C-alpha positions in Angstrom: -1.7 -6.4 -1.9 0.9 -3.9 -1.7 -0.8 -2.1 0.6 -0.3 -0.7 0.4 1.7 2.5 3.2 3.5 1.3 6.3 1.5 2.4 9.3 -1.9 2.4 7.6 -4.6 1.8 10.6 -7.8 0.1 10.1 -11.3 1.4 11.0 -12.9 -0.2 13.9 -16.1 0.1 12.5 -17.7 -1.8 9.8 -16.9 -0.3 6.5 -20.4 0.6 5.5 -20.6 3.2 8.5 -17.5 5.0 7.6 -19.2 7.8 5.6 -21.7 8.1 8.7 -18.5 8.5 11.0 -16.9 11.0 8.6 -20.0 13.4 9.6 -20.8 12.7 12.8 -19.1 11.3 16.1 -21.9 10.9 18.7 -23.7 14.2 17.9 -20.7 16.3 17.2 -20.2 17.4 13.6 -16.7 16.6 12.3 -14.7 19.3 11.4 -14.7 20.4 7.6 -11.0 21.5 7.5 -10.1 18.0 9.0 -11.9 16.2 6.3 -10.7 18.1 3.5 -7.0 17.7 4.7 -7.6 13.9 5.4 -8.8 13.6 1.9 -6.1 15.7 0.4 -3.3 13.4 2.0 -5.3 10.1 1.0 -5.0 11.3 -2.6 -1.3 9.9 -2.2 -2.7 6.7 -1.7 -4.7 6.7 -4.9 -1.5 7.5 -6.9 0.2 5.0 -4.9 -2.1 2.2 -6.0 -2.5 3.7 -9.6 1.0 3.9 -10.5 1.7 0.6 -9.1 -0.9 -1.0 -10.9 -1.0 0.5 -14.2 2.1 -1.2 -15.3 0.0 -4.2 -16.0 -1.6 -2.9 -19.0 1.7 -1.5 -20.7 3.6 -4.7 -20.5 2.7 -6.2 -24.1 3.4 -2.5 -25.6 6.8 -2.1 -23.8 8.1 -5.3 -24.9 7.3 -4.6 -28.6 8.6 -0.7 -28.4 11.7 -1.9 -26.7 12.0 -5.4 -27.7 12.3 -6.8 -24.2 13.2 -10.4 -23.4 11.5 -11.8 -20.4 14.5 -10.8 -18.0 14.3 -7.3 -19.4 10.6 -6.9 -18.8 11.1 -7.9 -15.2 13.5 -5.2 -15.0 11.2 -3.0 -16.3 8.3 -3.6 -14.2 10.6 -3.8 -11.0 12.4 -0.6 -11.4 9.7 1.5 -9.6 9.8 -1.0 -6.7 13.5 -0.6 -6.3 12.7 3.2 -5.8 10.1 2.6 -3.1 12.2 1.7 -0.2 14.4 4.4 -0.9 11.7 6.9 -1.2 10.4 5.4 2.1 14.0 6.3 3.7 14.4 9.5 2.4 10.8 10.5 3.0 11.4 10.2 7.0 14.3 12.9 6.6 12.4 15.2 4.3 9.4 15.0 6.3 11.1 16.0 9.6 13.4 18.6 7.7 10.4 20.6 5.4 7.4 19.1 7.2 4.8 16.4 6.5 2.4 18.6 4.3 5.2 20.4 2.2 6.8 17.1 1.4 3.8 15.8 0.2 3.7 18.7 -2.4 7.0 17.8 -3.6 5.7 14.3 -4.0 2.7 15.4 -5.8 5.1 17.3 -8.2 7.2 14.1 -8.7 4.0 12.1 -9.5 3.2 14.4 -12.0 6.5 14.5 -13.7 6.9 10.8 -13.7 3.2 10.7 -15.3 4.3 12.8 -18.2 7.9 11.6 -18.4 6.7 7.9 -18.8 4.2 9.0 -21.4 6.8 11.0 -23.4 9.8 8.7 -22.8 12.1 8.8 -25.9 14.2 5.8 -25.0 13.9 2.7 -22.5 16.4 4.6 -20.2 14.3 7.7 -20.0 11.0 5.5 -19.1 13.3 3.7 -16.6 14.3 7.1 -15.0 10.6 8.4 -14.7 9.4 5.0 -13.5 12.2 5.0 -10.9 10.7 8.7 -9.9 7.4 7.1 -9.7 8.8 4.6 -7.1 10.6 7.3 -5.1 7.2 9.2 -4.8 5.0 6.1 -4.0 7.6 4.9 -1.2 7.5 8.5 0.2 3.7 8.8 0.0 3.4 5.4 1.9 5.2 7.0 5.0 4.1 10.8 4.8 0.4 10.5 4.0 -0.6 8.2 6.7 1.7 10.3 9.0 0.3 13.4 8.2 -3.3 12.3 8.8 -2.5 10.7 11.8 -0.7 13.8 13.2 -3.9 16.1 12.6 -6.6 13.6 13.6 -8.3 13.5 17.2 -7.7 10.4 18.8 -11.2 8.8 18.5 -11.2 9.2 14.7 -7.4 8.4 13.9 -8.1 4.8 12.9 -10.8 5.7 10.7 -9.1 8.8 8.9 -5.8 6.9 8.5 -7.8 3.9 7.0 -8.8 6.3 4.3 -5.1 5.8 2.9 -5.8 2.0 2.7 -9.3 2.5 0.8 -7.5 5.3 -1.6 -4.8 2.6 -2.5 -7.2 -0.1 -3.6 -9.3 2.4 -5.3 -6.2 3.5 -7.4 -5.5 -0.3 -8.3 -8.9 -0.4 -9.7 -8.8 2.9 -11.4 -5.6 1.9 -13.1 -7.2 -1.4 -14.4 -10.2 0.7 -15.6 -8.2 3.3 -17.2 -6.2 0.7 -18.9 -9.7 -1.0 -20.2 -10.8 2.6 -21.7 -7.7 3.6 -23.0 -7.3 0.3 -24.7 -10.5 0.7 -26.4 -9.8 3.8 -28.0 -7.5 2.5 -30.6 -4.4 4.3 -30.1 -2.1 1.9 -31.8 1.7 1.9 -30.8 1.2 4.8 -28.7 -1.5 3.2 -26.2 1.0 2.4 -23.2 2.3 5.9 -23.5 -1.5 7.0 -22.7 -1.9 4.7 -19.9 0.9 6.2 -18.2 0.3 9.9 -18.9 -3.8 9.6 -17.6 -1.9 9.4 -13.9 -1.0 13.1 -14.5 -4.6 14.0 -13.8 -4.9 12.7 -10.3 -1.4 14.1 -9.4 -2.4 17.4 -10.5 -5.4 17.3 -8.3 -3.0 16.2 -5.6 -0.8 18.6 -6.0 -3.7 21.5 -6.1 -5.5 20.3 -3.2 -2.4 19.9 -0.9 -2.3 23.7 -1.0 -5.7 24.0 0.9 -4.4 21.9 3.8 -2.7 23.2 6.8 1.0 22.0 8.2 1.0 19.4 10.8 0.5 20.8 14.4 2.8 18.0 15.4 5.6 18.8 13.2 5.2 22.6 14.0 5.3 21.6 17.6 8.9 19.7 17.0 10.1 23.1 15.3 9.0 25.3 18.2 6.2 26.9 16.1 4.0 26.7 19.0 1.6 29.6 18.2 1.0 28.2 14.6 0.4 24.7 15.8 -2.3 26.0 18.2 -4.0 27.7 15.5 -4.0 24.6 13.4 -5.3 22.7 16.1 -8.2 25.1 16.8 -8.9 25.1 12.9 -9.2 21.5 12.3 -11.8 21.2 15.5 -9.8 20.7 18.5 -12.0 22.3 21.5 -9.1 22.8 23.9 -6.0 23.6 21.4 -3.7 24.8 24.3 -4.3 21.6 26.3 -3.9 19.4 23.2 -0.6 21.3 22.3 0.7 20.9 26.1 0.3 17.1 25.5 1.7 17.1 22.1 4.8 18.8 23.5 5.0 16.3 26.2 4.9 13.3 24.2 7.7 15.1 22.0 10.0 15.1 24.8 9.1 11.5 26.1 9.8 10.3 22.3 13.2 12.4 22.3 14.2 10.7 25.3 13.6 7.0 24.0 15.0 7.7 20.4 18.3 6.4 21.0 17.2 2.7 21.5 18.2 0.0 19.3 15.9 -2.0 17.5 18.2 -5.1 17.2 18.7 -6.4 20.7 17.4 -9.8 22.2 14.2 -8.6 23.8 12.9 -7.1 20.3 13.7 -10.4 18.4 10.1 -11.9 18.4 8.5 -8.7 17.5 11.2 -8.6 14.5 10.4 -12.2 13.6 6.8 -11.2 13.3 7.3 -8.0 11.4 9.9 -9.4 8.9 7.7 -12.9 8.3 4.5 -11.4 7.7 6.1 -9.0 5.0 8.0 -12.0 3.7 4.8 -13.9 3.5 2.8 -11.0 2.0 4.9 -11.0 -1.1 5.9 -14.6 -1.5 2.5 -15.2 -1.6 2.4 -13.6 -5.1 0.0 -10.8 -4.7 2.2 -8.3 -6.5 3.1 -10.5 -9.1 -0.3 -11.1 -10.0 -1.5 -7.4 -9.7 1.6 -6.3 -12.0 1.5 -9.2 -14.6 -2.4 -9.6 -14.6 -2.8 -8.8 -18.3 0.1 -10.9 -19.1 -1.2 -14.0 -17.0 -4.4 -13.8 -18.9 -2.5 -13.7 -22.3 -0.6 -16.8 -21.4 -3.8 -18.5 -20.8 -5.1 -17.7 -24.3 -7.2 -14.6 -23.6 -7.4 -11.6 -25.8 -6.0 -8.2 -24.9 -9.6 -6.7 -24.7 -10.8 -9.6 -22.6 -7.8 -9.4 -20.3 -8.3 -5.8 -19.6 -11.9 -6.3 -18.8 -11.0 -9.2 -16.5 -8.3 -7.1 -14.8 -11.2 -4.6 -13.9 -13.4 -7.3 -12.3 -10.2 -8.4 -10.2 -9.7 -4.9 -9.2 -13.2 -4.3 -8.1 -12.9 -7.6 -6.0 -9.9 -6.3 -4.4 -11.7 -3.3 -3.3 -14.8 -5.0 -2.0 -12.8 -7.5 0.0 -10.3 -5.0 1.3 -13.7 -3.3 2.6 -14.6 -6.5 4.1 -11.3 -7.3 5.9 -11.3 -3.8 7.3 -15.0 -4.4 8.7 -14.1 -7.7 10.2 -10.3 -7.2 11.4 -11.4 -6.1 14.9 -14.3 -8.6 15.2 -12.8 -11.8 14.3 -9.0 -11.1 15.1 -5.9 -10.6 13.0 -4.8 -14.5 13.7 -7.9 -15.9 12.5 -8.1 -13.6 9.2 -4.6 -14.6 8.4 -5.2 -18.4 8.6 -8.6 -18.2 6.9 -6.6 -16.1 4.1 -3.7 -18.6 3.8 -5.9 -21.5 3.4 -8.0 -19.8 0.9 -5.1 -18.5 -1.3 -3.5 -21.9 -1.0 -6.2 -23.5 -2.7 -6.9 -20.9 -5.4 -2.9 -20.8 -6.3 -3.0 -24.6 -6.7 -5.9 -24.2 -8.9 -4.1 -21.5 -11.0 -0.8 -23.6 -11.2 -3.1 -26.6 -12.3 -4.7 -24.6 -15.3 -1.1 -23.8 -16.4 0.3 -27.2 -16.0 -2.3 -28.8 -17.7 -3.0 -26.3 -20.4 -6.7 -26.8 -19.9 -9.7 -25.2 -18.3 -8.6 -21.8 -19.1 -12.1 -20.4 -18.2 -11.4 -21.4 -14.7 -8.6 -18.9 -14.2 -10.4 -15.8 -13.9 -12.4 -17.2 -11.2 -9.4 -18.9 -9.5 -7.7 -15.3 -9.4 -10.7 -13.5 -8.1 -11.1 -15.9 -5.2 -7.3 -15.7 -4.5 -7.7 -11.7 -4.7 -10.9 -11.9 -2.3 -9.0 -14.2 0.0 -5.9 -12.1 0.0 -7.5 -9.0 0.3 -9.8 -9.5 3.5 -7.0 -11.1 5.4 -3.2 -10.0 4.6 -4.3 -7.1 2.7 -6.0 -5.7 5.6 -4.0 -7.2 8.4 -0.3 -6.5 7.5 0.4 -2.8 8.4 -1.8 -3.0 11.4 -0.1 -6.3 12.8 3.6 -4.5 12.1 2.4 -1.3 13.8 1.0 -3.1 17.0 3.6 -5.7 17.6 6.7 -3.2 18.6 6.8 -1.2 21.8 6.4 2.4 21.5 10.1 3.3 22.0 11.1 1.5 18.7 7.9 1.4 16.7 8.9 3.7 14.1 12.2 1.9 13.6 10.5 -1.5 13.3 7.7 -0.1 10.8 10.5 1.0 8.6 12.2 -2.8 9.2 8.8 -4.2 8.1 8.3 -1.8 5.2 11.9 -2.3 3.9 11.4 -6.0 3.8 8.0 -5.9 1.9 9.2 -3.5 -0.6 12.6 -5.6 -1.3 10.8 -8.6 -1.8 8.2 -7.1 -3.9 10.9 -5.7 -6.2 12.4 -9.4 -6.2 9.3 -11.0 -7.1 8.7 -8.4 -9.8 12.3 -8.8 -11.3 12.1 -12.6 -11.6 8.3 -13.4 -12.4 8.5 -13.2 -16.3 11.8 -15.2 -16.7 10.6 -18.2 -14.3 7.4 -18.1 -16.0 8.5 -18.1 -19.4 10.5 -21.3 -18.4 7.4 -22.9 -16.7 4.3 -21.4 -16.3 3.0 -22.8 -13.4 6.2 -22.8 -11.4 5.8 -19.3 -10.0 2.2 -20.3 -8.7 3.4 -23.8 -7.1 6.2 -21.7 -5.3 3.8 -19.2 -4.0 1.5 -21.9 -3.1 4.5 -23.7 -1.1 5.2 -20.4 0.7 1.4 -19.9 1.6 1.3 -23.4 3.2 4.3 -22.5 5.2 2.5 -19.4 6.3 -0.4 -21.1 7.4 1.6 -23.3 9.7 3.8 -20.6 11.0 0.6 -18.1 11.8 -1.0 -21.1 13.7 1.8 -21.9 15.7 3.6 -18.7 16.4 1.6 -15.7 15.8 -0.1 -14.0 18.7 -3.7 -12.7 18.6 -3.4 -8.8 19.1 -7.0 -7.9 18.8 -8.3 -6.0 21.7 -4.8 -6.4 23.7 -3.5 -2.9 24.9 -0.2 -2.0 23.3 1.3 -1.9 26.8 0.2 -5.5 27.4 1.5 -6.7 23.9 4.8 -5.1 24.8 5.1 -7.5 28.0 3.6 -10.3 26.3 6.4 -10.1 23.2 9.2 -9.1 25.0 8.8 -11.8 27.7 
């Protein structure tokens, strides 16, 4: 799944302990300002998930309103994705120039404008422009929200708090499918797709408002030389020895500035680059975003009604959420490599089953269960692993550049798949799933043969191993 931000960490404890961890760490209560600020930023993940998945319930209405061909539908759906990697690149500059929190406020306003604009779109061009805005906000939030949370969180809680962003992404996907179902039941006729887009204005407004209760990132303040305010923020969010923490931040900034000029594309980084690019390629070419974006169309092509398709999408979204939580609980227990292998084997079987349903034109009732099983295998493997793995395999001095490369690969492939899926499926309904299955088979072999297990290995030890 688009997991969906580029450096999302995964909680080390089982998911069912997260709520307990948010309140206590041992006997020490967790700071309220820290919790509220982390949740405020994590709302960017909810809008990320909602705005990427809501398109699934609008494709039929958009096709009728604008007389779209399969190719035109692919362009319409993929427009937001072409904006995501642009947003991710621009977000880095904006985050450094204006600060993480203030840049998130700008993105919240963009989310709000895109939701209202899509709902009120007076032409296909206007719709495309506002969906492109949504893509810019999605890409920007995938970088800035996890970055902001990581920079305000104490080290002992960083993984758990940044993991909120991943949880909010899959929650947003589920809410988008549920919202599509509810709006579809209201009998709004030709305006139905407009309301499905416009609904996301509400969480966008909430996102904008709650960000005004969050402080600036103390790390960003330190980079701007605003040490007094940085120390105050550190104290407000619960650091017991704010001066010592600020001194450590300033030391890390100095070290980072010294290493910033190192190039990513050199021989000793070639294996980490291979791992990051290949896992991003496998993530998208296994078909996850094609299925999430065109879920209603897939059900319609198999003969299901609009209402049953909307309701089944909710079930798929719920499965995505539950098994993402499972993957987050297992990733530090069974390891990244084993999860990827189990997921590849499971998704391969499910994709072959989906291809068989479309090729034979029979047993349509099996389609829902095959897709649910596919989502379950994907969510607890690749969905939980990809961003953690990309963040682990690069050495500290080029990790930011490496994560940007992995993000770009992920979003570019997502846009290509979203663009081509309708045209290919209109010619051979089983074709895309046969391709996805073939890629997944290759993934299983490549992971088994080449991927190292990173569980329980220090980043310094990994650096020596992968560069050697």
